[in-house]
Each structure stands twice: as C-alpha cells, then as structure tokens.
Residue frames as qw, qx, qy, qz and C-alpha x, y, z in Angstrom:
[[0.014, 0.757, 0.323, 0.567, 146.57, 94.76, 19.57],
 [0.162, 0.279, -0.420, 0.849, 147.25, 97.62, 21.93],
 [0.226, -0.487, -0.792, 0.290, 145.23, 97.83, 25.14],
 [0.145, -0.717, -0.264, -0.629, 142.84, 100.49, 26.40],
 [0.385, -0.160, -0.595, 0.687, 143.30, 102.43, 29.61],
 [0.026, 0.181, 0.322, -0.929, 141.22, 104.69, 31.89],
 [0.266, -0.387, -0.677, -0.567, 137.76, 103.72, 30.61],
 [0.060, 0.216, 0.657, -0.720, 134.89, 105.07, 32.68],
 [0.280, -0.401, -0.573, -0.657, 131.05, 105.44, 32.52],
 [0.266, -0.137, 0.499, -0.813, 128.31, 106.50, 34.91],
 [0.752, 0.086, 0.170, -0.631, 125.40, 104.47, 33.57],
 [0.958, 0.143, 0.239, -0.063, 126.39, 101.64, 31.24],
 [0.025, -0.684, 0.666, 0.296, 129.64, 100.18, 30.04],
 [0.942, 0.240, 0.208, -0.114, 129.79, 97.50, 27.29],
 [0.087, -0.680, 0.677, 0.269, 133.11, 95.93, 26.33],
 [0.943, 0.251, 0.215, -0.038, 133.51, 93.46, 23.51],
 [0.106, 0.831, -0.531, -0.127, 137.13, 92.66, 22.72],
 [0.987, 0.056, 0.122, 0.084, 139.39, 89.95, 21.37],
 [0.821, 0.168, 0.033, 0.544, 143.15, 89.39, 21.15],
 [0.074, 0.885, -0.066, 0.455, 144.14, 92.63, 22.89],
 [0.361, 0.201, -0.581, 0.701, 146.54, 93.78, 25.54],
 [0.184, -0.438, -0.748, 0.463, 144.97, 94.54, 28.95],
 [0.130, -0.658, -0.331, -0.663, 141.99, 96.85, 29.33],
 [0.299, -0.202, -0.606, 0.709, 141.89, 98.98, 32.46],
 [0.186, -0.782, -0.511, -0.304, 138.90, 100.78, 33.97],
 [0.127, 0.291, -0.336, 0.887, 139.21, 104.10, 35.78],
 [0.497, -0.572, -0.633, -0.160, 136.97, 103.32, 38.72],
 [0.373, -0.091, -0.441, 0.811, 138.44, 105.96, 41.03],
 [0.172, -0.013, 0.076, -0.982, 135.59, 108.43, 40.48],
 [0.694, 0.127, 0.191, -0.682, 132.49, 106.56, 39.44],
 [0.259, -0.029, 0.952, 0.158, 131.32, 103.04, 38.49],
 [0.386, -0.075, -0.510, -0.765, 128.65, 102.40, 35.86],
 [0.717, -0.112, 0.334, -0.601, 125.27, 101.08, 36.98],
 [0.943, 0.172, 0.264, -0.111, 125.62, 98.23, 34.52],
 [0.025, -0.646, 0.693, 0.320, 128.76, 96.57, 33.07],
 [0.927, 0.256, 0.232, -0.145, 128.56, 94.01, 30.25],
 [0.083, -0.700, 0.661, 0.259, 131.83, 92.39, 29.20],
 [0.953, 0.221, 0.204, -0.035, 132.55, 89.82, 26.53],
 [0.042, 0.821, -0.547, -0.155, 136.24, 89.15, 26.04],
 [0.985, 0.112, 0.122, 0.053, 138.31, 86.46, 24.35],
 [0.812, 0.199, -0.010, 0.549, 142.06, 85.83, 24.19],
 [0.039, -0.937, 0.053, -0.344, 142.81, 88.95, 26.25],
 [0.505, 0.296, -0.553, 0.593, 145.85, 89.77, 28.36],
 [0.281, -0.337, -0.688, 0.579, 143.57, 90.78, 31.22],
 [0.173, -0.713, -0.337, -0.590, 140.96, 93.29, 32.51],
 [0.390, -0.126, -0.572, 0.711, 141.50, 95.40, 35.62],
 [0.053, 0.173, 0.343, -0.922, 139.32, 97.50, 37.96],
 [0.279, -0.340, -0.679, -0.588, 136.01, 96.34, 36.55],
 [0.051, 0.215, 0.681, -0.698, 133.09, 97.59, 38.68],
 [0.276, -0.412, -0.542, -0.679, 129.33, 98.21, 38.59],
 [0.258, -0.157, 0.500, -0.811, 126.72, 99.36, 41.15],
 [0.745, 0.085, 0.211, -0.628, 123.75, 97.30, 39.94],
 [0.954, 0.192, 0.217, -0.078, 124.52, 94.58, 37.37],
 [0.041, -0.675, 0.676, 0.292, 127.68, 92.96, 36.15],
 [0.931, 0.256, 0.234, -0.114, 127.73, 90.38, 33.36],
 [0.012, -0.712, 0.646, 0.273, 131.05, 88.91, 32.15],
 [0.962, 0.231, 0.143, 0.004, 131.73, 86.28, 29.53],
 [0.025, -0.818, 0.560, 0.133, 135.46, 85.49, 29.29],
 [0.982, 0.093, 0.142, 0.080, 137.44, 82.80, 27.48],
 [0.798, 0.186, 0.017, 0.574, 141.18, 82.24, 27.15],
 [0.041, 0.852, -0.042, 0.520, 141.76, 85.49, 29.01],
 [0.416, 0.159, -0.603, 0.661, 144.18, 86.33, 31.79],
 [0.223, -0.423, -0.711, 0.516, 143.01, 87.39, 35.21],
 [0.126, -0.659, -0.349, -0.654, 140.02, 89.77, 35.56],
 [0.291, -0.159, -0.592, 0.735, 140.12, 91.95, 38.63],
 [0.207, -0.771, -0.516, -0.310, 137.07, 93.50, 40.18],
 [0.136, 0.260, -0.354, 0.888, 137.30, 96.79, 42.01],
 [0.500, -0.599, -0.580, -0.234, 134.91, 96.19, 44.87],
 [0.363, -0.009, -0.478, 0.800, 136.59, 98.52, 47.35],
 [0.143, 0.105, 0.224, -0.958, 133.78, 101.06, 47.31],
 [0.670, 0.173, -0.011, -0.722, 130.83, 99.49, 45.54],
 [0.285, -0.052, 0.957, 0.014, 129.36, 96.02, 45.19],
 [0.374, -0.022, -0.532, -0.759, 126.90, 95.15, 42.37],
 [0.707, -0.078, 0.338, -0.616, 123.49, 93.79, 43.15],
 [0.933, 0.183, 0.281, -0.129, 123.65, 91.01, 40.63],
 [0.033, -0.646, 0.689, 0.327, 126.65, 89.26, 39.04],
 [0.932, 0.265, 0.213, -0.125, 126.62, 86.74, 36.21],
 [0.053, -0.710, 0.650, 0.265, 129.92, 85.18, 35.05],
 [0.962, 0.232, 0.140, -0.013, 130.70, 82.58, 32.41],
 [0.082, -0.804, 0.567, 0.158, 134.44, 81.84, 32.37],
 [0.978, 0.181, 0.096, 0.044, 136.18, 79.28, 30.21],
 [0.823, 0.087, 0.019, 0.561, 139.92, 78.65, 30.41],
 [0.071, 0.884, -0.031, 0.461, 140.61, 82.05, 31.88],
 [0.377, 0.359, -0.578, 0.628, 142.99, 83.29, 34.56],
 [0.361, -0.471, -0.726, 0.347, 140.28, 83.80, 37.18],
 [0.151, -0.775, -0.223, -0.572, 138.36, 86.56, 38.91],
 [0.424, -0.106, -0.572, 0.694, 139.42, 88.39, 42.05],
 [0.051, 0.136, 0.340, -0.929, 137.47, 90.53, 44.57],
 [0.270, -0.358, -0.714, -0.537, 134.07, 89.23, 43.54],
 [0.089, 0.233, 0.666, -0.703, 131.03, 90.43, 45.45],
 [0.248, -0.374, -0.575, -0.685, 127.27, 90.84, 45.06],
 [0.273, -0.134, 0.494, -0.815, 124.56, 92.05, 47.35],
 [0.779, 0.091, 0.136, -0.605, 121.63, 90.03, 45.89],
 [0.951, 0.113, 0.283, -0.048, 122.88, 87.17, 43.72],
 [0.017, 0.646, -0.678, -0.349, 125.96, 85.73, 42.05],
 [0.918, 0.260, 0.262, -0.143, 125.66, 83.14, 39.28],
 [0.009, 0.753, -0.611, -0.245, 128.99, 81.75, 38.09],
 [0.970, 0.206, 0.128, 0.013, 129.99, 79.07, 35.64],
 [0.087, -0.802, 0.571, 0.152, 133.71, 78.25, 35.50],
 [0.976, 0.170, 0.123, 0.058, 135.34, 75.69, 33.24],
 [0.817, 0.209, -0.005, 0.537, 139.10, 75.22, 33.17],
 [0.061, 0.839, -0.084, 0.535, 139.62, 78.58, 34.90],
 [0.523, 0.201, -0.641, 0.525, 142.20, 78.80, 37.62],
 [0.298, -0.275, -0.638, 0.654, 141.54, 80.85, 40.71],
 [0.191, -0.677, -0.335, -0.627, 138.51, 82.87, 41.80],
 [0.331, -0.190, -0.624, 0.682, 138.16, 84.76, 45.07],
 [0.181, -0.822, -0.478, -0.250, 135.41, 86.72, 46.83],
 [0.104, 0.459, -0.318, 0.823, 135.90, 90.01, 48.61],
 [0.506, -0.413, -0.747, 0.122, 134.90, 88.84, 52.06],
 [0.120, -0.128, -0.353, 0.919, 134.79, 92.36, 53.53],
 [0.445, -0.088, -0.228, -0.861, 131.35, 92.70, 51.98],
 [0.658, -0.015, 0.575, -0.485, 128.28, 90.83, 53.23],
 [0.287, 0.034, 0.910, 0.298, 127.45, 87.58, 51.40],
 [0.349, -0.042, -0.434, -0.829, 124.87, 87.74, 48.60],
 [0.718, -0.060, 0.304, -0.623, 121.39, 86.48, 49.28],
 [0.946, 0.150, 0.277, -0.081, 121.94, 83.63, 46.83],
 [0.018, -0.680, 0.658, 0.323, 124.96, 82.09, 45.14],
 [0.947, 0.233, 0.205, -0.080, 125.20, 79.51, 42.39],
 [0.053, -0.722, 0.640, 0.256, 128.59, 78.11, 41.40],
 [0.962, 0.240, 0.133, -0.009, 129.29, 75.54, 38.71],
 [0.046, -0.826, 0.548, 0.123, 133.02, 74.82, 38.64],
 [0.975, 0.124, 0.181, 0.035, 134.88, 72.20, 36.62],
 [0.796, 0.447, -0.060, 0.404, 138.34, 71.23, 35.34],
 [0.664, -0.067, -0.255, 0.700, 140.85, 72.27, 37.98],
 [0.053, -0.722, -0.073, -0.686, 139.27, 75.51, 39.21],
 [0.407, -0.246, -0.621, 0.622, 139.55, 76.99, 42.67],
 [0.202, -0.721, -0.241, -0.618, 137.05, 79.26, 44.41],
 [0.396, -0.118, -0.600, 0.685, 137.80, 80.92, 47.77],
 [0.040, 0.142, 0.357, -0.922, 135.33, 82.67, 50.05],
 [0.335, -0.285, -0.604, -0.664, 132.00, 81.70, 48.43],
 [0.008, 0.247, 0.762, -0.599, 129.03, 82.23, 50.74],
 [0.253, -0.412, -0.508, -0.713, 125.34, 83.14, 50.73],
 [0.290, -0.159, 0.469, -0.819, 122.62, 84.24, 53.12],
 [0.765, 0.104, 0.202, -0.603, 119.60, 82.29, 51.84],
 [0.953, 0.231, 0.187, -0.064, 120.67, 79.76, 49.19],
 [0.084, -0.690, 0.663, 0.279, 124.09, 78.34, 48.26],
 [0.937, 0.260, 0.215, -0.095, 124.32, 75.84, 45.39],
 [0.069, -0.697, 0.659, 0.276, 127.64, 74.37, 44.33],
 [0.946, 0.208, 0.244, -0.040, 128.16, 71.79, 41.58],
 [0.251, 0.828, -0.482, -0.137, 131.26, 70.67, 39.85],
 [0.987, 0.014, 0.036, 0.153, 134.10, 68.25, 39.28],
 [0.784, 0.149, -0.041, 0.601, 137.87, 68.15, 39.57],
 [0.100, 0.683, -0.047, 0.722, 137.99, 71.44, 41.43],
 [0.420, -0.252, -0.615, 0.618, 138.37, 72.94, 44.94],
 [0.215, -0.731, -0.231, -0.605, 135.92, 75.26, 46.71],
 [0.376, -0.136, -0.597, 0.696, 136.82, 76.86, 50.01],
 [0.207, -0.760, -0.487, -0.377, 133.65, 78.37, 51.43],
 [0.083, 0.347, -0.372, 0.857, 133.41, 81.19, 53.93],
 [0.344, -0.502, -0.772, 0.181, 131.56, 80.91, 57.26],
 [0.030, 0.061, -0.126, 0.990, 131.07, 84.68, 57.46],
 [0.628, 0.057, 0.176, -0.756, 127.40, 83.96, 56.86],
 [0.218, -0.007, 0.974, 0.055, 125.77, 80.53, 56.65],
 [0.398, -0.035, -0.472, -0.786, 123.02, 79.96, 54.10],
 [0.698, -0.070, 0.389, -0.597, 119.65, 78.64, 55.15],
 [0.925, 0.258, 0.251, -0.119, 119.78, 76.09, 52.33],
 [0.067, -0.670, 0.665, 0.323, 122.91, 74.47, 50.87],
 [0.935, 0.272, 0.189, -0.127, 123.15, 72.03, 47.98],
 [0.141, -0.651, 0.683, 0.298, 126.35, 70.26, 46.88],
 [0.924, 0.281, 0.232, -0.115, 126.54, 67.98, 43.82],
 [0.014, -0.707, 0.638, 0.305, 129.49, 66.40, 42.12],
 [0.940, 0.265, -0.106, -0.185, 130.18, 63.71, 39.57],
 [0.906, 0.018, -0.140, 0.400, 133.91, 63.34, 40.36],
 [0.630, 0.119, -0.135, 0.756, 136.88, 64.95, 42.07],
 [0.113, -0.775, -0.081, -0.616, 135.21, 67.94, 43.76],
 [0.494, -0.218, -0.581, 0.609, 136.59, 69.10, 47.13],
 [0.218, -0.751, -0.177, -0.598, 134.44, 71.52, 49.19],
 [0.485, -0.097, -0.592, 0.636, 135.76, 72.79, 52.54],
 [0.083, -0.116, -0.376, 0.915, 134.38, 74.85, 55.42],
 [0.279, -0.422, -0.592, -0.628, 130.69, 74.53, 54.64],
 [0.064, 0.184, 0.686, -0.701, 128.00, 75.74, 56.99],
 [0.278, -0.377, -0.589, -0.659, 124.25, 75.94, 56.92],
 [0.260, -0.130, 0.511, -0.809, 121.43, 76.94, 59.26],
 [0.749, 0.092, 0.117, -0.646, 118.44, 75.06, 57.81],
 [0.928, 0.105, 0.355, -0.049, 119.15, 72.13, 55.53],
 [0.023, 0.646, -0.649, -0.403, 122.06, 70.78, 53.53],
 [0.927, 0.292, 0.180, -0.153, 121.82, 68.37, 50.59],
 [0.129, -0.653, 0.690, 0.284, 124.98, 66.56, 49.57],
 [0.914, 0.285, 0.275, -0.091, 125.08, 64.21, 46.57],
 [0.078, 0.813, -0.539, -0.205, 128.63, 63.40, 45.51],
 [0.984, 0.156, 0.022, 0.087, 130.70, 60.80, 43.69],
 [0.798, 0.093, -0.059, 0.593, 134.41, 60.33, 44.35],
 [0.083, 0.731, -0.031, 0.676, 134.56, 63.72, 46.09],
 [0.451, -0.220, -0.592, 0.631, 135.32, 65.23, 49.52],
 [0.220, -0.717, -0.216, -0.625, 132.99, 67.55, 51.43],
 [0.455, -0.179, -0.607, 0.627, 133.78, 68.95, 54.88],
 [0.239, -0.838, -0.335, -0.358, 131.42, 71.01, 57.00],
 [0.117, 0.420, -0.473, 0.766, 132.43, 73.48, 59.72],
 [0.389, -0.379, -0.809, 0.222, 131.19, 72.32, 63.11],
 [0.072, -0.087, -0.291, 0.950, 130.63, 75.89, 64.18],
 [0.518, 0.232, 0.129, -0.813, 127.16, 76.16, 62.54],
 [0.137, 0.047, 0.974, 0.171, 125.35, 72.92, 61.84],
 [0.417, -0.140, -0.396, -0.806, 122.07, 72.77, 59.91],
 [0.696, -0.140, 0.381, -0.592, 118.87, 71.30, 61.29],
 [0.911, 0.179, 0.357, -0.102, 118.81, 68.50, 58.69],
 [0.008, 0.609, -0.675, -0.417, 121.50, 66.91, 56.54],
 [0.904, 0.282, 0.269, -0.176, 120.73, 64.61, 53.64],
 [0.106, -0.664, 0.668, 0.318, 123.76, 62.84, 52.18],
 [0.951, 0.282, 0.124, -0.022, 124.31, 60.54, 49.24],
 [0.138, -0.767, 0.593, 0.203, 128.00, 59.56, 49.07],
 [0.952, 0.263, 0.152, -0.044, 129.21, 57.17, 46.38],
 [0.832, 0.419, -0.088, 0.354, 132.50, 55.72, 45.02],
 [0.683, -0.042, -0.251, 0.684, 135.19, 56.53, 47.58],
 [0.075, -0.764, -0.059, -0.638, 133.73, 59.90, 48.61],
 [0.437, -0.213, -0.597, 0.638, 134.59, 61.26, 52.06],
 [0.203, -0.681, -0.262, -0.653, 131.98, 63.48, 53.71],
 [0.269, -0.161, -0.623, 0.717, 132.17, 65.19, 57.10],
 [0.264, -0.511, -0.413, -0.706, 128.69, 66.34, 58.10],
 [0.084, -0.177, -0.713, 0.673, 126.84, 67.61, 61.14],
 [0.331, -0.472, -0.442, -0.687, 123.20, 68.39, 61.99],
 [0.196, -0.242, 0.555, -0.772, 121.19, 69.20, 65.06],
 [0.717, 0.041, 0.260, -0.646, 117.93, 67.27, 64.33],
 [0.904, 0.165, 0.387, -0.072, 118.48, 64.54, 61.72],
 [0.011, 0.568, -0.693, -0.444, 121.11, 63.05, 59.42],
 [0.878, 0.302, 0.307, -0.210, 119.83, 60.92, 56.54],
 [0.048, -0.674, 0.658, 0.333, 122.48, 59.06, 54.56],
 [0.952, 0.272, 0.135, -0.037, 123.05, 56.63, 51.74],
 [0.133, -0.777, 0.590, 0.178, 126.72, 55.60, 51.60],
 [0.952, 0.201, 0.226, -0.046, 127.97, 53.12, 49.08],
 [0.798, 0.513, -0.062, 0.311, 131.00, 51.79, 47.12],
 [0.703, -0.063, -0.242, 0.666, 133.75, 52.44, 49.71],
 [0.017, -0.689, -0.006, -0.725, 132.55, 55.94, 50.52],
 [0.431, -0.265, -0.646, 0.571, 132.85, 57.21, 54.10],
 [0.222, -0.755, -0.215, -0.579, 130.53, 59.47, 56.02],
 [0.377, -0.083, -0.584, 0.714, 131.79, 61.03, 59.27],
 [0.280, -0.681, -0.445, -0.510, 128.87, 62.44, 61.23],
 [0.137, -0.063, -0.586, 0.796, 128.09, 64.57, 64.27],
 [0.481, -0.003, 0.069, -0.874, 124.48, 64.66, 65.38],
 [0.652, 0.072, 0.657, -0.371, 121.49, 62.32, 65.46],
 [0.039, 0.102, -0.849, -0.517, 121.32, 59.70, 62.70],
 [0.637, 0.207, 0.243, -0.702, 117.86, 59.18, 61.22],
 [0.921, 0.314, 0.195, -0.120, 117.49, 57.06, 58.08],
 [0.054, -0.719, 0.640, 0.265, 120.76, 55.50, 56.97],
 [0.959, 0.213, 0.184, -0.041, 121.89, 52.78, 54.57],
 [0.123, -0.701, 0.629, 0.312, 125.27, 51.46, 53.52],
 [0.935, 0.278, 0.208, -0.069, 126.31, 49.10, 50.72],
 [0.811, 0.476, -0.060, 0.335, 129.38, 47.74, 48.96],
 [0.664, -0.015, -0.255, 0.703, 131.85, 48.85, 51.62],
 [0.075, -0.701, -0.057, -0.707, 130.29, 52.18, 52.48],
 [0.497, -0.273, -0.634, 0.526, 130.83, 53.26, 56.08],
 [0.250, -0.817, -0.145, -0.499, 129.10, 55.63, 58.48],
 [0.656, -0.113, -0.479, 0.573, 131.44, 56.63, 61.33],
 [0.329, -0.871, -0.267, 0.248, 131.37, 59.04, 64.26],
 [0.385, 0.779, -0.124, 0.479, 133.20, 62.31, 63.49],
 [0.700, -0.308, -0.383, 0.518, 136.02, 62.41, 66.05]]
C-alpha cells in the first residue's frame, strides 16, 4: 500500500497502520504534544516527534527515526518486536522500552539524560547511549548495550539470564548486578558508593565502588574489582580478581 507523507499535528497524532510503504511526518514547523503510533509490517516511519508524550508499538517494521533536533518528549514508551530499530531517542522525564529481536537503537546524546530509564532488550538487539539521572534499569539477554557516561544515575540495576553485554556503566549511589553467562563493564571514571554483584555461569564483571563491594561469584564466573571488598563468596570455580 502506498505511503503517507507530510503528516503534521499540533496537539495529538495517532497512527495505526499495517503493510504500508513509509510514513513521513512533517516536523519542520510543529510537533504534536502527544504521538501514539501502532504499526505492523511497515517500510518505516520518519521524523516522528512529540513534546510531551510518545508511545510507539512496532512489529516487523523497518527503522523508525525520531526527530529530536528541536524538541524532546517528556515521556517515551516503546514496545518493539522484530523491527529495524529506533534512532535519535530522547526523553526529559522517563523512557520505558521493551525490545525483542529488534536490531539497533540509539539515543540522541545531545539532550540531557531522562530522570529514569528502563530497558528490556532480548534477541540480538543493540542499544547505544542509554543513560539516566536518577534510576537506570537494564534487563535482557543475547544483546549489547553501550551506555553513556554523560550523566550517571544514582541507582543502576542490571539483570540478565544469558548473553547480555553491557559496556561503559557508571553510577553515583548504588549498582546492583545479577547476571548469568553475561559481561558487564563499568567505567572507572564514576564509581558508585556500593556495588552488589551476583555473577554466575561464566559471567565476566568489571566493577568499582568507593565504599563497599559485595559479591557472590560462582560457576567459573569472574569478577574484576576496584575498591574495598566487603562481603564476598566464591564457589565452583568462581574468581574475584583485582581489576588491573
């Protein structure tokens, strides 16, 4: 089906579409306050924007590009399944994103990080530039997350059941890491006060903290640490080693 071009709205935009050529938004003059999008089997969506709320559900759809050059929504909610990915994401208050089998996502790092960010990413996804000011929660499997140290969240939580790689993490208050067969690497530039780590089944974790590191490392997992160890335990070939 033929696509739609030059859509625009000042208050609310709602798009529900399936099996169409690309839809393009004319965001050169004004962005709606609220954008609600539900698309399936699309060839793509370009220049999507909103000033307050953006909600997108996308499946089997090519890349969706956000126009965040001039405006960043307060709240963003995304549910993506087997899609091409989202580019230029940003939010001033919160971003809540679930991604399954979706290729590449990227944040527009020229904007400040949202206050809170939640990311669930599975099945060979990639996220670049995720960050938050207060709370950052990342869960997933078989995917790669490259965080941004533009701002470091006060609280960070990382969980994985298998095959998650998280790079360039930082935190100011506390970080919780609970991973299986995964790799997590912190940036030494900003270490949290406390780090709590559970690493299992061949996981590799690089962690730092200024006050206390608590760790349970088992089943051939390795923890490389910088900072004072507090309560630690190893079993079944788990190792706790100084971070060189």
